[in-house]
N, C-alpha and C positions, 0 to 999 in steps of 0.2 A: 739224692744224698743231700743232707743239710750242710751248708757251709760251716767251717769251723770258727770263723771270725764274724761276729755280729756287731754292727754299729747301732747303738740306741740314740736316736736323734735328740738334740738339745736346741734350745733357742728361747729368747724372751718373747717371741711372737711367732706366728705361723710362717711368715716369710723367712725368718732366720732359720727355722727348722728346715725349710726347703733349700736355702742356700747351703746349709751344712750337709744335707743329703746329697746335693749336687757335688760338693767338694769331696765327700766320701766316695761317691761312685767314680768320680774322675781319678781318684787315687787308688782305685782297684778293690774296694770292699765288695763282697759278694752277697751280703745280706744286710738290709737296713730295717730297723724296727721304728716305725713312726710312732712316737710316744708323745701325745698331746694331752696333758692333764689340765683341768680347769679351763677348757675351751668348750664352747657350745657345739652342739652336734653339727650345725650347718658349717661352721668353720672347719671342723675336723673332716667333714665330707669333701669340701672344696680343696682342702690341703692334701687329702689323700688322693684325690684325682690328679693333682699336679705332681705329687710324689710318684704316682704310678707312671706318669709320662716320663719322668726323669729316669726312674729305675729301668723302664723298658728299653730306653735308648742304650743303656749300659749292660743290659741283660743281668741286672742285679735283682735279687729276690727282695720283695717288699712284704713285711709283716706289719699289721695294724695292731696297735696296743688297745685291747679291750673292746673296741667298737666292731664286733664281729659282723653286724649287718652292713656296716660300711665296707669292711673287708670283702664281703660278698659282692656288694654293688660295684666296687671299683676293680674287681677281679684281682685283688692282691693275692700273693702266694699263700697267705694264711693270716692267722690272728694269734697274738700273744696275750693270754689272759693273766691278769694280775692275781696274786693269791687271794682267795676268798671271794672272788668274783664269780661270773657265770660258770656253771658246771660244763666241763668239756664234753660230756656225753650229749647234753642238750644242744650245745653250740655245733657239734658235729652234724646234727641233723639239718642245721641251717646253712651249711657250707657245701660247696661242690666237693666231689670225691677227691680231687687233686689238691685241695687246699689243706694246709697243715695247721696243727694247733700246738702251741707251746704254753707253758705256764711256769710260775715261780714256786720255789720251795726252799726251806731253810733247815728242815729236819728229815730224818729217815722216815718218820711216819708220814709226813706230807708228800715225800717222794713216792712212797708206796701207794698212797691214795691216788696220786696222779697217774701212776703206771696202771692201776686198776681201771682208771677212766680213759685209758688208751690215748694219752697225749703223745705227740710225735717227738717232743724233746722237753727237757726240764732245765730251767734256768736256776741254778743253785747258788745261793749266797746269803749274806754278803761275805766276800773274802775279807774285806775290811769295811768299816763304816765310812760312808761318804755323804755328800750333800744331795745326791741325785734323788734319793727317796727318803721319806720319813720312816726309817726302819728302826724299830726298837729292839730287834734281835741282836744278839752278840755276834761279833765277827767270827766266821768259821775258821779262817786261816787254813794253812796247809793240812794241819792235823784233822780239822773238821771235815774237809773234803775227802781225805783218805779214809777216815772212819766211815763216812756215809757211803762212799762208793764200794768199800769192802763189804759192807752190810747188805747193800742192794743186790749185788751180783746180777745186774741186769744189762742188757745190750742197748737200752734206750740212751740216746745221746744226752750227756750231762754238760751243760754250758755253764762255766764258772762266771760269776759276775760280782761286782761290788768293789769299785775303787782300784781295779787292777791296772798296773802300769807295765811298761816294757820290761822293767827290772824284775817284775814278779813272774813273768810268763814261764820261765823254765821251772821254777818251784811249783807253780800251779799245774802245769801240764804233767809233771812227774807223778802227781796224785792220781792220775788216771782219767781225768775229765776229757771229754771229747773236744771241747772248744772253749772259746772265751767271748763274752759280751762286754763291750767297752763303750763308754760314753765320753766322759770328761777328758781322758788322756788323748783320745783321737780328735775331739773337738779342738783341743789346744794346738794340735799339730797334725793335720791330715796327711802330711808326708810320712808320718810314722806307720801308716797302714802297710806298706810293703814289708817293713821290718817286723811288724806283728805277724804277718802271714808267714814270713820266712821262719821265724822262731817256732810258731805253732806247728808248722809242717814237720818239725823235728830236726831240721838241719843243724840248728844251734845246739840241740840236745846232744847230738852225736859229737859235735865239736867239743863240747864240755867234757866228754868222757876221756878224750885222749890228750887234750891240751895241757893239763897239769903235769902229764908224764913226759912232755917234750924235753929233750936235752938242750939246755941253753948254752 
């Protein structure tokens, strides 16, 4: 089963990514995506090896962004393919049977194509525009998520992403998404991870249904 909270690593250099991954694992995150953009392959490989050592100590799943051959070499739990990159069907042949593949989408059509290509989960977004990625797509918001999930009628896990904060989680989860991928909000405060997990699990959703009706 794929964890419902994903942490996408951030950092100005490779070591900062590793420090942040360590902090996220210490705080209880169950899946980390190592996302190193504009780094050479050697640096990504060495960082991935160290990230694998960290995540193994905490029994945290490790996904490698885009570099599927590195994911195979370091025995990561899988690879996350950015939109328009390598075809999941081709990548599948390069990985072990137990390694999973995720990918990005922002429209119903993109989701359907990924489902046809047998990805294990889809990262859908952005919920709102942020600085994590140079994304020219319009923000989907709650309405966009609800519309896409209703149209798909698929059991594939949909992970919401794109500038999501603690204050957004209830609204996002009510749309029917499986989980949430977070970067900036967690990096700012790794102690927020338990709260993210608590709300995503549904405990706070239940609380919200009865709290307004309490007699004061």
